[in-house]
C-alpha positions as CSV (number, residue, x, y, z in Angstrom):
1,X,126.6,165.5,138.6
2,X,129.8,166.3,140.6
3,X,132.3,163.7,142.4
4,X,132.7,165.0,145.5
5,X,134.9,162.3,147.2
6,X,136.8,159.2,145.6
7,X,138.1,156.4,148.8
8,X,140.6,153.9,147.5
9,X,141.0,150.4,149.4
10,X,144.1,149.2,147.5
11,X,144.2,145.1,147.8
12,X,147.7,143.1,148.4
13,X,149.5,140.8,146.1
14,X,152.0,142.0,143.2
15,X,150.4,139.4,140.9
16,X,146.8,140.1,141.3
17,X,144.3,142.0,138.5
18,X,142.3,143.6,141.2
19,X,144.2,146.3,142.3
20,X,141.8,148.1,144.5
21,X,138.1,148.7,145.7
22,X,137.0,152.1,145.4
23,X,133.9,153.8,147.0
24,X,132.5,157.2,145.0
25,X,130.3,160.0,146.5
26,X,128.6,161.9,143.9
27,X,127.1,165.6,144.8
28,X,127.9,164.7,148.7
29,X,124.4,162.5,148.6
30,X,124.8,159.7,146.7
31,X,127.5,156.8,147.4
32,X,128.5,153.6,144.7
33,X,130.5,151.0,146.8
34,X,132.6,148.1,145.0
35,X,133.9,149.7,142.2
36,X,137.0,147.7,141.2
37,X,139.9,149.0,139.9
38,X,141.9,145.9,137.5
39,X,145.2,145.8,135.7
40,X,144.3,144.8,131.9
41,X,146.2,143.5,129.9
42,X,147.4,147.0,128.2
43,X,146.2,149.2,131.2
44,X,144.2,149.6,134.3
45,X,140.6,150.1,134.2
46,X,137.4,150.2,136.3
47,X,134.8,148.0,136.7
48,X,131.5,148.9,138.2
49,X,129.6,146.5,141.1
50,X,128.1,143.5,139.6
51,X,126.4,140.7,141.2
52,X,126.3,136.7,139.8
53,X,122.5,136.3,137.6
54,X,120.2,133.8,139.4
55,X,117.6,131.4,138.2
56,X,114.9,130.2,140.8
57,X,114.5,126.2,140.9
58,X,111.5,125.3,139.6
59,X,110.8,122.6,142.8
60,X,111.4,125.0,145.8
61,X,112.0,128.2,144.7
62,X,115.9,128.6,145.4
63,X,118.1,131.4,143.8
64,X,120.5,129.1,141.8
65,X,123.7,130.7,139.9
66,X,122.9,130.5,136.2
67,X,124.5,127.4,134.6
68,X,123.7,125.0,137.7
69,X,122.5,121.6,136.5
70,X,120.7,120.8,140.1
71,X,119.4,122.8,142.8
72,X,121.7,123.8,145.8
73,X,119.1,123.5,147.8
74,X,116.7,120.4,147.2
75,X,118.7,118.4,144.4
76,X,116.3,118.5,141.9
77,X,117.4,119.3,137.6
78,X,117.3,122.6,137.1
79,X,116.5,123.4,133.5
80,X,118.2,125.4,131.0
81,X,116.5,129.0,130.7
82,X,116.4,131.9,128.6
83,X,119.5,133.7,130.4
84,X,121.5,130.5,129.6
85,X,120.5,130.6,125.9
86,X,121.2,134.4,125.9
87,X,125.0,134.3,127.6
88,X,127.3,131.2,125.8
89,X,129.3,131.6,129.1
90,X,126.3,131.7,131.6
91,X,128.5,130.3,134.6
92,X,130.2,133.9,134.7
93,X,127.6,135.9,133.7
94,X,127.1,138.8,136.1
95,X,124.6,141.7,135.9
96,X,126.0,145.5,137.0
97,X,124.2,146.9,140.0
98,X,125.0,150.4,138.8
99,X,126.7,151.7,135.8
100,X,126.8,155.0,134.0
101,X,124.6,155.5,131.0
102,X,126.7,157.2,128.8
103,X,130.2,156.6,127.3
104,X,131.1,160.1,128.3
105,X,130.2,159.9,131.9
106,X,131.9,156.5,131.9
107,X,135.2,158.1,130.6
108,X,134.6,161.0,133.3
109,X,134.2,158.4,136.0
110,X,137.0,156.1,135.1
111,X,139.9,159.1,134.6
112,X,138.5,160.5,138.1
113,X,139.1,157.2,139.8
114,X,142.6,156.2,137.7
115,X,143.9,159.5,138.7
116,X,143.0,159.3,142.1
117,X,143.9,155.7,142.7
118,X,147.6,156.8,141.0
119,X,148.1,159.2,143.2
120,X,147.4,157.4,146.0
121,X,149.5,154.6,145.2
122,X,152.5,157.0,144.5
123,X,152.2,158.9,147.9
124,X,151.7,155.7,149.8
125,X,153.3,153.2,148.0
126,X,150.9,151.0,147.5
127,X,150.2,149.9,151.5
128,X,147.7,152.4,152.8
129,X,144.1,151.2,153.3
130,X,141.0,153.5,152.8
131,X,142.9,156.4,151.7
132,X,140.4,159.2,150.4
133,X,141.1,162.0,148.1
134,X,137.8,164.7,148.0
135,X,137.2,166.3,144.6
């Protein structure tokens, strides 16, 4: 699978860990949006797009975030579920929407995204929005 385009959308703010959102196109036919470039304690890394895990209310079936004690729709108590028992910090549990299966592909994807991010921030001084660098 070939990366045919990487679009970088830098985020403003010198003290923020989130540096940019990225859109990656594969083989000119498949796109993944909302990959994040994050400043870690030692280096930049990417985080794949994700969503918060939700549990249904037993009374009204409203989808509440994992870790909620009461339903945000009807106010009924929401019992702790299996997913909450698996995650020690269930309030922050996220599940990837799309992600690489192999470590080799993850490293390839991260390398290409971070190379493009560094080139774009060097050329534009980090202030350009929606810059695109095709590969």
